[in-house]
N, C-alpha and C positions, 0 to 999 in steps of 0.2 A: 505494499500500499505504501501512494507516494503522499505525500502531502506539498502544498505550495509553496511552503519557507525553505527560500534562500538562501543557503548557510555561503555559498562561494559561488563566481566565478570566471574561470580561466579561460586562456586565447584557444583550448577545442573543446573546453566544457563546461557547463553548470552543474553545483552539486545541491540536491536539494535534502531536507530529512525526511527521512521514510520510516517506516515501520513492517520488521519481518514476523508475519502472523503464522507459521510455523513455531519459529523461536521464541516470538514474544518478546524483540529485543528492538529497539531502535537504531537504525543504519541512515547508513551516507549513500544515496541512490546518484549517482553520475550519470547524464544525460549529455551525449551529443548529436546535432542534426547531422547524418549523412551526405546532404546535398552540400553542406558548407565542410565536412572535412574533406569530401571526395575532391575540391578544389583542387589540393594539395596531396597528393600520394605521400611523400615525405610524410604530411602529419597524420595522416592513416597508420601509416607502420607506425610511427612513433606512441599510436594511441593501443594499437594490437600489441606492440611491444612491452608497454604498461600491464596491460590483462594479463598477458600470457606470464611476465614474472611474477605479477602479484599471485596471479593461480597454483606458483610453483613453492612460493615461500611459506616458510610455517617458521615464525620466531615470535619472542615476546616481545622484539623492538621494531617490529615491521607489521605496517597496516595488515589488518587480515583482508582477504580477497574471499569474497562467498558466490557470487553468482555474477554470470553476465549473456547476454542477449542483443538480437536486433528486433523490433518492433516497428511494423508497416500498420500505418493509420492512411481512413481513405481523405483524399483532398477534398478540401472545403470545397464548394460552388462559387462561383465567380459569376459574376454578370446573370445570375439567374439559370450559370449551364453547367452541368456536372464534369468531369474531366478532369483533365492536369495532372499531375505525377504524384501518385502518393508519399507520404510523407517516412521516409524511414530515419527511425532514430536508435542509435546506439547506446544503449545500455549496460551499467555493471555496478553492482554494491558491493560496500567494502564498510567497514566497522566506523561507528559514527563516534568523533571527540568532539564534545558537545563544548568545550574551553576553546577549541581555535587551535591556532599554531604558534609555538614556542616564543615566538616574536612579540606578538600582539598578548599572549599571557605573560610576557615578560615588562612590556608597555603598562600594558593593567595593573602589575602590584611590582613595581619595582623596588621595595625594600624584601629583598629575601637573604637569606640565612646561604655563607658558604656551604654548608651542611646538603641545601638543597639542590644548587647547582653541580656539586660533586656527583648526586645521585643520578643528576638528568645527563652528564657526562658517560657516567657508568653504561648508562643503559645504552645513550647513541651507539657508542664503541662496541658494546657488544654485538647491536645490530650490522654495524659495517665488520665487524670479525664475519659475521654470519656470511655477509654478503660476499666479502671476499675470499672466501674459505672454498666458496662452489669452484669446481673444476669445471669449465673455466671462470675465474673471478667475475663477479657482477658489480660495476662500478654506475655507483648513483652518480656522480657530475655535476649533480648541480646541488648538491647538501649545504644548507643553511637553514637556519629558525625558521624562516617561511616554509619550509618543506617537514618540519617537524612538529607533530601533533601533539597535545596535551591530554589528559584525562585529570582535571583539578582536583576530580573527589578522592582521588588516590595518589596524586603524585608522579602516573605514569607519562612516561611518552614513548612514542614510536614514529619509526622514518615512514613518509610516504611520497608522495609525488615522483613515481619512480619511471616518468616518460624517458626521463633523458638518459635512463641508465643502462648501459651496454656490455653485452656478453662476449667477453673474447673469446670467441672459437679458435683455435690453433692459432692467435695471435700473440705475440707479446705487448703490444701497445696498440691503443685506439688511437684515431685517426681523424676529429672533429674537434671544432673550436666548438663546444656547446657549454653554456652556462651562465653565471652572475660573474660579473668583472671582479666585485669586492673578496667574492670566495674562491677565485681561479686561482690555481697552480700556477708559476710561470711555464712550466711547461707543457700546460694547456695550448700557450700560444704559439710553441713548436710544433703543436700537432702530434705528439709523440709521447706518450704517457700511460702511466699504468694505472693499476687500484688505488696507490699512493697518493693520489691527488684530493682521493676524499679524506684521508688524512690532515692534509693540509687544509683544507675544507673545514675541518672539526674544530682545528686550530682558532678560525675565524667566526667560528660558531661560539665557541665557550669566552673569546673575546666580548662577542655580544652581547653571552649571557651574562659576564663578569661587570659590563659599563654599561648596558645596556645603549650600545650607540651600533651604529652601520660601521665595519670598519672602513678605512678609508674615508671617515664621512668630511676629512678636511682637503679631499680633492673634486673638484667640479666639473668633471667630465673622463669618461674613460683612458683618454692618454694617459693622463695625469696619473690615474690605477696603474697602468701598465707602464711605466717609467718607476713606481716605485713599486711594482711586484716584481719586475726582471730585473730590478737592478739591488732586491734581496733587502728593500727597507720596509720595516711591519709599520704597520696604522700608527697613527700619533695617539689612539686611545691604548694602545700596548702599554705605553708608558705611566699612564695613569692607574695601573692596575697597583694597589698598594700591598696586597700579601706577595711576598718574592715567592712564594714556594708557586702560588697563581702563576706568576709572570714566569717563571721557568716551566709551566708546565703546559703553557700555552706557547713559548719559543717551541718548543720539540714539535709542534706540528709542521712549521713552515720549513723545521727543520735548517740546513741539514747537520746530521745526518736524518733523515725523515725516518721514522721507526712506522711498524706496522701499527694497525688499532687493535690487535691483540699484545703488543709489546706497549702498549702506551696501558692498557689496561692494568697492569702491572706498575705503572708507576707510584714512587710512596705517596703523591698529592691524592691519588683516588682510595687510597688505604689510610689515611689519617684519619682518626674519629674523633677531632674536636667537633666542631666549631659553633656555638651561638655567634660567632662576631656578623654581622649582617650588611650586604652588601648595598649601596645607595647610588642612584647613577650621580656622577661628578657634575657640579655646573657648568653648564653651558659656558663656554668662553668662544672668542674668534678665536679661530684656527689662527696658528703663529705659520709662517714661511719657515720649512726645514731647508736646511745645505742643499738637501737634494732638487727643492723646486726655483733655486736663485738662477737665475739668466744673467747676472751680473760675475758669473764666478768662470774666469780664463778657463780653469783645469777642467770645469766639463763639458766646455765647446768641443769638442773635436775640428782640428784645423782642414779645410779645404782646400786643398791646392787644386782641385778642379773640378770640373761639372760632375756630379754623380748621373750615374742611372738609375731611374725611378719608374717600375711598371705598378700599375694599379688593376687588382682583380677582384669580383665580388663573389660572393654568395646569400644566394636569397633564403630568408628564414621567413615565410608566407607565415607562421603563427602567428607572429604581432610586427608583420610590416616593416622590417628591419632586414636591411643589407647587409653584410658583414664585408667591408673594405680589407683587404691586404694589402698594405702597400710594403712593396721591397725596394729597399735602395741598396745600390751595390758601389762602394767606393773605387779613385783610381788601381788599389793595390788589389781589389774583387775581395774585400770583405763585404759579407750583406747581412744587412739585416729585415727581420719582417716586424712590421707592428701592424694590429689589427685596429678599425674604427667602424663603430656602428653606424649604420646610416638608418635614420629614420624617415622611412617613407610616406611619412601623415604631417612630420614638422620641420625634418632638416630640407637645408639646400647644399648645393655643394658648396657655394660660394663661400659657406659658415664653414663648413667642415674642411673646408682647403685650410683657409685661416687658423682653424686651429692645430691643423698639421703642421702648418709654418711654425705655430707660436709652440706647441709644445716639444715640438721636433727637433729644434732651431735648426730647419731648414734655409740655408742662406743662399742658396745658387738657385733656387726657384721662386717667381713671383705666386702669390694665392690665385692668380686668375690662370696660368698655365695650369697647375694643379686642377681647380676645378671643373677646366675643360676633360682634364683627362678622366675626373669622377665623370661627370656627365656620358661621355663617350663610351664610359665602360655600364652603368646604368641604362644607358639606351642599347647598348648591347642585349644587357638582361632581357631586357623588356621585350624586344626583338626574340630572343632565343627562347621564352619562356611563353611568348603569345599573347592574349587577354582575356579576362575574367570577366566579372559583372560590375564591378568597381571601377573608380579612377585613381589613375598615379601620375602625378607630374616630376618632372624635374627643373627645378625652376632655380637661377639666382638671384641675389638680393637686386637687383636692379632688373632682372627680368629680359635680361639684352637676350638670354638663351632661354628659352622653356619649348616644352614637349607636351603635345596637348595630352590629359590625364586620361592610363587605360589601365586597365588591371591586370594581376600579374598570377597565369596559372599552369601548371606542366600539363603541355598539350600534345608537345611531339615527343620524337620517341629518341632522340638524343638528348631531351628535357629529363628523361626518367632519372630520378634519384638513385646514389650507389644502393646495390643491395646489402642488408645490414647484415652480419651475424645474429641467426640466431631469430630474425624475425620474417615472415612467409614475405614471398615476393610480389609486391604489387605494379599492376599493369598502369593504363592509362582509362579512366572514364567507367564507369558501371559501379554497379550496385554488391556489396556482399549479401547475398539471399540461399537459402537451402532450395532443397528441391521441390517445394510448394510456393517460393516466393516470398513467406513473412515469413520467418524465424530463423537464426542460426545461432548456436550454443558456441561462443566466443571463448571458452574456457581455454582452448586452444586458438593459435593464431590461424588465420585462414585467410588463403588464397582468394585474391579479387579478380576475376575476368573480365576484358573490358573488348569491345568490340573493334 
């Protein structure tokens, strides 16, 4: 039984309060309109990946999965006529955590004991150790307090939102840049990483649990976060953690060396049986510039003897209308560096992002307008490559000198098929998953989608 109470809404799904009449318990009823999901086969694969993983995982620190199916409802009459396409909805049921996410819970109750934080940390690490013990390991890739859920009555937490998790089948590392910049390990930017990226993210979660502050809150954009992360600089909030042992424990997450989740569970910080010390969020102070952010430090600026070689390529994430721009800069000696910038289709312009690149990366041999033209060219290529959807998109500069008509983005050509992911059923183009009678499909296991 589903109620009308909306508990949350994400890029691909809405979550409602529900009731399991057989077991007599409240549940979380997750729903997604397949007409929306099928605009992007990659999004469909990610959804099936989440469901398949949840259906196979059984641990006290992992959100429990109960059932899944596709429901079909008759189209509503339009203009007094029947017809139209039936509405197909993808449903899956998980256990309900009425207290919400750990981030929201921590903001609601800013004063908690260090003992409580230790308890949360143990549970999260046990969940990670369970995921990583699989063969091949299961990597979450987007662990953060927003993806950890709380039962406030019992003080238990569980890891959820495994839609970004990757099962490494026969591979040593994953190869995809997906996640939240504030919680991403530096090796994720190199697109070559293993399950220890979750341990890095756990360290950032610990910092947020202790300070009630998002990591790298002092940074105003992803480029600044990238510079700090890849140079090994911890968030400013790290130095505001009063407890020395807690600070040491957090520092083990980023490393080096970086321990496994199982090794962190043996750390003395988690075995300490004190403490009634109450943690309160620090007073909000304006962020002071750090030495890593100074632009007038001559030691930080790399001397440019000649014009560098720059290439810009893009990858579309249609779940949130964002393009990840990969900027590769090669100097005269052949040394290269890769930098990733998000481009928000709805809100960013090529000129704004180009100016941000010049400022944050200390680019001195190229004008922002030249970089903006390169960005526009790459985004235009993606538009032509991916085809048109039903919503509009525009690439425009601040002065509107260069703009293109808004058109939608979707995967429509064979060459635009997303790379097949390990452990996920292959998805083709168009079409709707359906059973022999065309009404329901049990999605306890991932299903193949046939496309005409």
